C-alpha positions in Angstrom: 23.3 -2.4 11.4 22.6 -3.0 15.1 18.9 -2.9 15.9 17.7 -1.5 19.2 14.7 -3.1 20.8 12.5 -0.3 19.5 13.8 -0.8 15.9 13.3 -4.6 16.2 9.7 -4.0 17.4 9.0 -1.6 14.6 10.3 -4.2 12.0 8.3 -7.0 13.7 5.1 -5.0 13.8 5.5 -3.9 10.2 5.9 -7.5 9.3 2.7 -8.4 11.1 0.8 -5.5 9.4 2.1 -6.7 6.0 0.9 -10.2 6.6 -2.5 -8.9 7.5 -2.5 -6.9 4.2 -1.6 -9.9 2.1 2.2 -9.2 1.9 4.7 -11.8 2.9 6.0 -11.1 6.4 9.7 -11.1 5.5 9.0 -8.7 2.5 7.3 -6.3 4.9 10.2 -6.6 7.4 12.7 -5.8 4.6 10.6 -2.8 3.8 10.4 -1.7 7.4 14.2 -2.0 7.8 14.8 0.0 4.7 12.2 2.6 5.8 14.0 3.3 9.1 17.5 2.8 7.9 19.4 6.2 7.7 21.6 4.8 4.9 21.0 2.7 1.8 21.6 -1.0 2.4 22.9 -3.8 0.2 21.1 -7.1 0.0 23.9 -8.6 2.1 23.4 -5.9 4.8 19.7 -6.8 4.9 20.4 -10.5 5.1 22.7 -10.0 8.0 20.5 -7.6 9.9 17.3 -9.5 9.6 18.9 -13.0 9.5 17.1 -13.9 6.3 18.3 -16.1 3.4 19.8 -14.3 0.4 17.1 -15.7 -1.9 14.4 -14.5 0.4 15.9 -11.0 0.5 16.4 -11.0 -3.3 12.8 -12.0 -4.0 11.5 -9.5 -1.4 13.5 -6.6 -2.9 12.2 -7.5 -6.4 8.6 -7.4 -5.1 9.1 -4.1 -3.3 10.7 -2.6 -6.4 7.8 -3.7 -8.6 5.4 -2.0 -6.2 7.5 1.2 -6.3 8.2 1.0 -2.5 12.0 0.5 -2.8 14.5 1.9 -5.2 18.0 0.6 -6.1 21.0 2.8 -6.6 24.7 2.4 -7.3 27.7 3.8 -5.5 31.0 4.6 -7.1 33.5 1.7 -6.8 30.8 -0.8 -5.7 29.1 -3.2 -8.1 26.3 -4.0 -5.6 22.9 -2.3 -5.6 22.1 -0.2 -2.6 18.4 -0.1 -1.6 16.3 2.6 0.0 12.6 2.9 0.8 10.5 5.9 -0.1 11.3 8.4 2.6 8.3 10.7 2.3 5.3 9.2 4.1 2.8 10.8 1.7 4.6 9.2 -1.3 4.8 5.9 0.6 1.1 5.9 1.4 0.3 6.9 -2.2 2.5 4.1 -3.6 0.8 1.5 -1.3 -2.7 2.7 -2.3 -1.9 2.7 -6.0 -0.4 -0.8 -5.9 -3.3 -2.2 -3.9 -5.8 -0.5 -6.2 -4.2 -2.0 -9.3 -3.7 -5.4 -7.7 -7.1 -5.7 -5.9 -9.7 -3.1 -6.5 -9.5 -2.5 -10.2 -9.6 -6.2 -11.1 -12.7 -6.5 -8.8 -14.4 -3.7 -10.7 -13.7 -5.3 -14.0 -15.0 -8.6 -12.8 -18.1 -7.1 -11.4 -18.7 -5.3 -14.7 -18.4 -8.5 -16.6 -20.7 -10.3 -14.1 -23.3 -7.6 -14.6 -23.1 -7.9 -18.4 -23.5 -11.7 -18.0 -26.4 -11.2 -15.7 -28.2 -9.3 -18.4 -28.3 -12.3 -20.7 -28.8 -15.2 -18.3 -31.6 -15.9 -15.9 -30.2 -14.1 -12.9 -33.2 -12.9 -10.8 -33.8 -9.1 -10.8 -33.3 -8.9 -7.0 -29.8 -10.4 -7.4 -28.9 -8.2 -10.3 -30.0 -5.2 -8.3 -27.7 -6.2 -5.4 -24.8 -6.9 -7.7 -25.4 -3.7 -9.5 -25.5 -1.7 -6.3 -22.2 -3.3 -5.3 -20.6 -2.3 -8.6 -22.0 1.3 -8.4 -20.8 1.9 -4.9 -17.3 0.4 -5.5 -17.1 2.5 -8.8 -18.1 5.6 -6.9 -15.3 5.1 -4.4 -12.8 4.4 -7.2 -13.9 7.4 -9.1 -13.5 9.5 -5.9 -10.0 8.1 -5.4 -8.9 8.8 -9.0 -10.1 12.4 -8.8 -8.6 13.0 -5.4 -5.3 11.5 -6.4 -4.9 14.0 -9.2 -5.0 16.9 -6.7 -1.7 18.4 -5.4 -0.4 17.5 -2.0 -1.3 20.9 -0.6 -4.9 20.1 -1.2 -4.6 16.6 0.3 -3.1 18.1 3.4 -5.9 20.8 3.6 -8.6 18.1 3.2 -7.1 15.9 5.9 -6.8 18.8 8.3 -10.3 20.0 7.5 -11.7 16.5 7.7 -10.9 16.1 11.4 -12.6 19.4 12.1 -15.5 18.9 9.7 -16.6 15.7 11.3 -17.7 17.6 14.4 -20.4 19.4 12.4 -21.8 16.4 10.6 -24.7 14.2 12.0 -23.2 11.6 14.2 -19.8 13.4 14.4 -18.3 13.8 17.9 -15.8 16.3 19.1 -12.4 15.0 20.0 -11.9 14.5 23.7 
């Protein structure tokens, strides 16, 4: 695939975003390429297009598949896997949020819960326990909201997103769009 300057910039920026989110830059670039590619690509196609080592691409594809961001398929007469990214942006965002929740947020909640149980039996000062407890309660509140919201159908998600932009204007501190 020949990349235009705009395509190259998209892939480079996606790689930079990925590295800021804790994802290897080349993994994010592989994802970006597959996201904008109109056709499924083989690992060799990806290596050639991004000028990456085969081992780097293989590992990146495994990581992206484990996160549910990339799927492999077969084509008749071809033994190679062909890879595509999730095409639907809502599904893509949902997969990213789910993966990050499982990798980062849920373990933090479990750790905070364990710390709070430990704090009940050791000599942790009450003021410190209160602060840790508040941290756990607020994080749990956000997680509960996410779990409840994620169960709703996409039509509700869209309605809430559209309403949210309008609703902010009526809330204290909300400002109308310019």
